[in-house]
N, C-alpha and C positions, 0 to 999 in steps of 0.2 A: 656285720658292722653297721651301726645306726647311722642314718643320714642326718647330717647337720644342716638343716634348712628350715625356713620359716614358711608356714602355711600361707602367709600373706604374700610370699615371693616365690610362687611355684615356677617350675620350669615349663616352657612351651611343650606341649605333648606331641612332638613331631613323630614319636614312635607310633601314634595311632594310624598313620598312613599305611603301616604294615600289618594292621590288625587282621585283615582278611587272610594272611598267611600264617598267623600265630594261633596257638591253642587258645580256646575261649577265655576271655577275661584275664589276660596276663598282667602281672603286677609290674609296673615300670621299675627299672633297675634303680637302686638307691645311689645317692651321691653325697659326698661330704665336702666341707669347706665353704668359703664365703660365696655369696651369690654374685657380687660384683667386684671387679678389681681394675679393669681398664677405665671404667667410669667416663665413657664418652657420651655422645649424643644418642647413640643407638645401643640397644641391648646386645652387643656382640657376645657378652658372656652367656646370655641365654641361648643364643644360637649354637655356641660352642658346646655347652653342657647338654643341650637338648639333642643335638646331632649325635653326640657321643652316647647319650642315653638310649637313642634309637638302636644303635648297634648293641649295646649291653643288654637291652631288653630282648632283642631278637635272639641273642646268644643264650640268655637265661631261659627264655621260653622254649627254644629248640632243644636244649639239653633236658629240660623238664618233661618233654613229651614221653620219655620212657621211664619216668619216675626217678631219675637220677639228676636232680637239679644241681647246677653249678652256681656258686655264689659270685655274681659279677657286680662289681662296684666301680664307680668312677669318682674322680676327685677334681675339685677346682684347680688344684695345683697341676695335676696331670693334663687337664684340658688346656690350661694357659700355656704350658710348656709345649705341648704337641702342636698347638696352633701357631707356634713360633719356632718350630723345630729347625728350620733353615738358618735362622739367626743364631741359634745355639750351637750349630754344627762347627766343629774345629777340625782341621786336617793338619796333623803335626803341629798343633797349637795355633795355626793361622785361621783367621776368619775367612769365610767364603765370600765370593763376590755377590753383589746385589743386582740391581737393575743396570743394564748397559747405559752408557752415556746418553744415547738418544731416546731412551725410554723415559717417560715422565710427562709432566704437565708443561705445555708451551702456549704462549700467547698467539692469538690470531688477530685479524683485523677487528673482530667484533667480540672476542671472548677468549675462551680457553679450549684446548683440545688435549687429550691424553694419547701419547704414542707408546707403541710397544715394539722395540727393535732388539730384544735380547738374542734372537736367532738371526744368523747371517742372511738367510733368505728374506726375512722380514725387513732387515735394514736395507737390503738392496731394493726391495719393493718401495719402501718409503722414499728413498732418494730418487728413484725413477718417477714416482708419482708427483714429486715436487719439482722435477726437472733440474736437479742439482747433482753435482758430481762428488761433493765432499760433505761430510757431516757438519763442517764449520758453516756451511751455507744454509742450513736447515732453518734456523731462527728467522733469518731475513726473508726466506721464501714463504714461511708460514704467515707473515704479516701482509702477504698479498691476497690472502684468501680468508673467507669466513670459516668458522669452526666446522660448520656442516659441509662446506666445500672441501675442506681438508679430509674430513671423514669419508666423503664420497670418493674423492680422488685416490686416496690411499687404499681404500677397500677395493676399488675397481682394479687396482694393480696387484692385488694379492697381498697387500700389507694389512696392518692392524692399527686402527685409530678410532677414537670416538670423541665427539663433541661433548663437552661438559654441560649437562642439562639439569635444570631443577626437576625434582621428583614429579611435579604435576605435568610437566611437558612430556616426560617419558611415559607416564601412566596414560596420557591421552593419545599417544602415538600408536600407529597400527602394530608396531612390534611390542609395545607395552600392553596393548589391549589383548594381544593374543595370549597373554599369561593369565588373564582373568579367569577365575574358576578352576584353574589348574592346581592340583594338590602338589605339595613339595615332592613327594614320591608318587608317581602315577603307575598303578599296577594294571596289568592285563593278564588274567589268569584263565586256565582251562584245566580240565581233568588231566591228571598226570599218568603217563605209562609206568610200568614197573621200573624202578631204578636200574640203570644199565650195569651197575656193579654193587655187590652187597656192601662194600665199605662205605658207599655213598648214600645208603639208605637213610641215615639220620645223623644229626650232630651227636658228638660223643658225650655222654654222661660219664661218671666215674673218673678215673685217673687218665692222664695223658692230655695232649692237645685237643681242644674241642673240635677242631677241623682236621685232625689227622685222617689221612686217607682220602681227602677231597682235593680235587685238582681245579685250579683257576687259571684261565688264560687272561692276561692283562694286555689289552690293546689300547693303552692310554698313554698320555704324555704329560710333562711338566709336573704339576703338583697334585691336582684334585685326584685323579685316578690312581697314580702311583702311591700317593700317601694312603689311600684306602686299601690298596692291595697289599701294602707292606704290613698292615695290621692283620690282614687275613693270613699272611705268611707267619706272623708271630703266633697266631692261634693254631698253627700246625698245618695249614694247607700247603700243598705243592703249588707255588705260584710261578708261572713262567711269563715274563714280559717279552713281547716281540715288537721291535721297532723296524720301520723301513730304513734301508741303507742310505737313501738319498738325503735324509734330514735327521742326522744323529742327535740324540739328546745331549744337552749341555752336561759336561762331566760332573760338575759339582751338584747339579740337580739330580743326576743319577745317584750320586753318593748318598744324598740325603734321603731319597725315597727307595733305595735299593736294598734295604735290609730284608733278610728272610725271603728272598726270592732269587730267581735266576734271570739273566738277561740274554736275549737272543736277537739276531737281526735276520729278516727274511724279506726277499723281494717277491711278493706274491703274484707279480706278472710272469714269473718264471714257472713253467709247468711242474718241475720237480719240487720246488719249494711249496708250491700251492697244494700238491698232493700230500706232502708231509704235514702241512698245516691242517688240512682236512682230517688227517689221521689223528692229530692232537684233539680236534673237536669231538671226534667219536668217543673218546675216553674222558672228556672234560665234564666237570660238574657245573661250572659257571664260567661265564665270559663277561669281562668288562670292556665296554666300547666307549672310547672317549674322543672319537674323531668327529668332524663336522657332519651334520646331517647329510646323508646321501653319499658321502665320500667312500664308504665301504660297500655300497650297494652293487657296484660294478663287479665286486668279487663274490657276490652272493652272501655277504656278511652283515647285512642289515638285520635288525631284530626279527622282522617278519620271516625272512628266508631262513634264518638260523633256527627259529622255533619250528618251522615246517620240516627242516632237514634233521633236526635233533630235538625231538619233543621233550626229552627229559632234562635238557640243558636250561639252567637259569641264565637269562640274558639281561644284563643291566647296562643301559646306555645313558649317556649324558652328553651335553653339549653346552655351548655358551648361552644361546639365546632361545632355546626351546625348539621343538620340532614342528612348530606351526608358525604362521605369520611370515612377513616379508624378510625377516632376518634369520630364518631357520638355517640357511646354509652359510651364514657368515662366520668368519673367524672371530675369536674373542678369548680374552684372559680375564682373570679376577680383576685386575686394575682397570681394564677397559670397560668391564661391566659396571664397576663402581662409578666410572665417569658418566656413562650413558644413562644409568638408571636413576641418578640423583643423589647417590651417596656421597660422591665427591663434593657436590654443592652443599649438602647438609654438614659436612666436615670442613667447609671453607672458613677462612678467617680473614680479618681485615675489613676495611671500609673503603668504599669508592674505588679509586684507581689502585689502591694497595691491596684490594681483595684478591685472594688466590684460593683455588680449590684445595681440598685436603683428602685424606685417605684414612681408612680404618687402621687401627693399631696393628693389625695382622691381616694376612690374606685369608680372612675368615670365610669368604665364599668358596674358595678352593677346598680348604680343609673340611668345612661342613659338607660340601658336596661329596668329597671323597668318603667321609664317614657314612653319609646317606647311601652311597653306592655300596659300600661294604655291608651295611645293615640289610639292604635289599638282597644282596647276594646270599648272605647268611639265612635270611628268611625264606628265600626261594629254595635253597638247598634243603633246609629243614622241612619245608612244606610238602616235599615229595612224599614223605612218609604219611601225609594226611590226604594223599591223592590229588595234590595240586601242583601244577607246573605253571610257568609263565615268564613274564618279562617285567622290567621296571624302567622308568625313565625319570631323569632329573635334569636340571639345567642351572647354570650359574645365575642366570637372570631371575629364575624363579626363586632361588635361594636369596638373592638380593631382595626380592619382594617380601619374602618371609621375614627377613630381618627388619625391613622398614615398617612392616605391620605390627611388630612387637611393641608393647608399651615401653616408653623410654625409661631408663634408670631414674630413680627418684632424684629430685633436685638436691644438690648438696652432697651427692655421693662422691667420695674422694677416691682417687686413684691409689692403688696399693701394689706393692711388688710381691709376687708369689715366687719364692726362690725355686728355680727348676732343679729337679733331681736329675743328675747327669751320669752317664756311663762312659768308660774309656775302653777301646778295644783296638787291636791291631787289625789291619786289613791290607789288601793289595795296593791301596792308595796311601798307606801310611797309618799313623795312629789317629784314630777318630774319637772325638768327644761328641756325644750325641744324647738326645732325649729318648728314654725308653717308651714303649707303647703306654697309652694313657688309660690302662685298665688294671684292676686288681681281680684276680681269679682265685677263688677259695682262699682269700686273705693274703695272697702272695702277689707281688708285683709281676705283671706280664713282662717277658723279656724277648728280645729278638734272638732267634736261634743262631744266626750267623751274620757277619758283616756283609756289606755290599760285595758281590763278585765283580770281576772285571767286566766292563760293558761289552756286550756282544760276545761273551765267552761261552755261552751255553749252546748245546745242540738243540734241534727241534725234537726233543724227546721228553717224555715224562720220567721222573726219577723212579 
């Protein structure tokens, strides 16, 4: 399929970060459709298409290693729909919930802050930090503090908040400076041992799912990691997501990202569960780690320990703020990173006292990060056939920097609607209407093999 694009409007070449893992001089996967459609202040379309192209290029290059190339194509329509998959989701015809009432922009004594309280434990932390007992008292309490004071207080209590900063303030901060020189996907590679299982030696050319026979452990939450692992499942991998029992995933979030994978819960502080989990790692081909920097180290599950214990395992980790600098261990979400990094200020509107911050048209940092993680996992699994193993790291804050560094869409670019292609399927949660995966493989639309399974219904076993 020919790519419908203009040479004067190329995509950012994000796939080049994976070049050390790919066969020499791979051709970037083609794409079709318009270059812009959201038409905002930043090139969100470029980030969406380029992150999807990174995955498609890794898939095409990996299957071509044995001379059986698969034709992998992405489309603007698919990218636009997949980056808004949650808003397209319907459960028995009903829309799913968005941000919780306490999540969003709020005024402080000197400006604006963005709060995140979708999860009950984060809401409790927010109320405690502000010294109030009821959500109704939050707005008045915020007006007693500066935006930075709110950020510091809520963070210190284990909650999630960020002051709305202009881009230049973030860039000059210690946390922002820690991202300078960091690639979008940072690789750390070494010579690979022989693949532990013959089925895992290479990505599949020929017929069948490209990732058939490969096993992926998904230790991620919310949108970024789970959206990346669901496309790995659609490509044929056996994906097992494992959550801690104390902080269950929101049900509708699980439904949106739970396609083509299984869901389990395990308390890794228990010896029996920990032994079973280690057994899963022995036979895994890749693992996605989406928790705060250092939070898995107490279990020996940080990237360095995993690579030492399982040399053939592809380890992909990501976090909110990067793994260096003063914010390396801080909690964060897409919306919070937008506020802190300057994106919310760029999308602000109004004048004087009527000014308020804004947001990207979709949670692009999450979805791009998830695709980057999936691309890195594919590239790492495929590279073992070339004698390479290793790990990869991404962060939402670095993805935000990538977006802000892209040239802005041309002035006068008009917003257009790209009609989403939808699917309907029965599930344990009811009839689901949803967006299919955003790739064409050998001229056919990629599909999810099965709907979301009931949350926490799977055993700690490979299929």
